[in-house]
C-alpha positions in Angstrom: 78.4 126.4 91.1 78.0 130.1 92.0 80.2 130.1 95.2 83.0 132.9 95.7 82.1 134.6 92.3 84.3 137.6 93.2 87.3 135.4 94.6 89.4 135.4 91.3 92.5 133.6 92.7 90.3 130.3 93.2 91.0 127.5 91.3 87.7 126.6 89.9 86.2 123.3 88.7 84.4 122.8 85.4 81.1 123.1 86.9 82.2 126.3 89.2 83.7 127.8 85.7 80.2 127.4 84.2 78.9 129.3 86.9 81.3 131.8 86.7 80.5 132.3 82.9 76.7 132.7 83.4 77.2 135.1 86.2 79.5 137.5 84.4 77.7 137.1 81.0 74.5 138.2 82.9 76.3 141.0 84.7 77.8 142.3 81.4 74.3 142.3 79.8 73.1 144.3 82.9 76.0 146.6 83.1 75.8 147.4 78.9 71.9 147.8 79.4 72.4 150.3 81.9 75.0 152.0 80.1 73.2 152.2 76.9 69.9 153.6 78.9 72.2 156.4 80.4 74.0 157.0 77.3 70.7 158.0 75.7 70.0 155.2 73.3 66.3 154.7 73.5 65.7 152.6 70.4 67.4 150.5 68.1 68.2 153.1 65.7 70.2 155.2 68.5 71.9 152.0 69.8 72.8 150.8 66.3 74.5 154.3 65.4 76.2 154.1 69.0 77.5 150.5 68.1 78.8 151.5 64.6 80.7 154.6 66.1 82.3 152.7 68.9 82.7 149.4 67.6 79.8 146.5 67.9 81.6 144.5 70.7 83.9 147.0 72.1 82.6 147.1 75.8 82.7 143.0 75.8 86.2 143.3 74.9 87.3 145.7 77.7 85.2 143.6 80.0 86.8 140.3 79.0 90.2 141.7 79.0 89.6 143.2 82.4 88.1 139.9 84.2 90.9 137.9 82.5 93.8 139.9 83.7 92.2 140.2 87.0 92.2 136.6 87.5 95.9 136.1 86.2 97.0 138.7 88.6 95.3 137.2 91.7 96.6 134.0 90.5 100.2 135.4 90.0 100.2 133.9 86.5 101.2 137.2 84.6 104.3 135.8 83.6 102.9 132.6 82.2 103.0 133.4 78.4 100.5 130.9 77.6 97.7 132.0 79.9 98.6 135.7 78.9 98.0 134.7 75.4 94.6 132.8 76.4 93.8 136.1 78.0 94.4 138.4 75.1 92.6 136.0 72.8 89.7 136.3 75.1 89.5 140.1 74.2 89.9 139.2 70.5 87.2 136.9 70.7 84.9 139.3 72.6 85.6 142.0 70.0 84.9 139.7 67.2 82.1 137.6 68.4 81.0 139.1 71.6 81.0 138.3 75.2 79.7 134.8 74.6 82.9 133.7 73.4 85.3 136.0 75.1 83.9 134.9 78.5 84.6 131.4 77.6 88.2 131.8 77.7 88.1 133.6 80.8 86.4 130.7 82.4 89.0 128.8 81.4 91.4 130.7 82.9 89.7 130.4 86.4 90.4 126.7 86.2 94.2 127.3 86.1 96.0 126.7 89.3 97.1 129.7 91.7 100.8 129.9 92.5 
């Protein structure tokens, strides 16, 4: 389930895609928490103010788009319009609803065959 998490060109089974999703969701939570701590957001008010200024799910969008296009690039699928649209939708989903939704589409991309 958690095998080869950093091998982005691998075609994953559904079970492996769930493991990929869980790992990268937890990694995103850790990175954003550390970023908030380093950025000086010590409490709810500071963190809330920062989120309103940047956008509540901006980090999630960038994180999901980076992972999605990394997966597509390693699989040589950047010319596949359907998969590129799915990758872009992962960014939109992450910006609107957070990484929980955006990473679902990224996990789906990991199940595509590599060329």
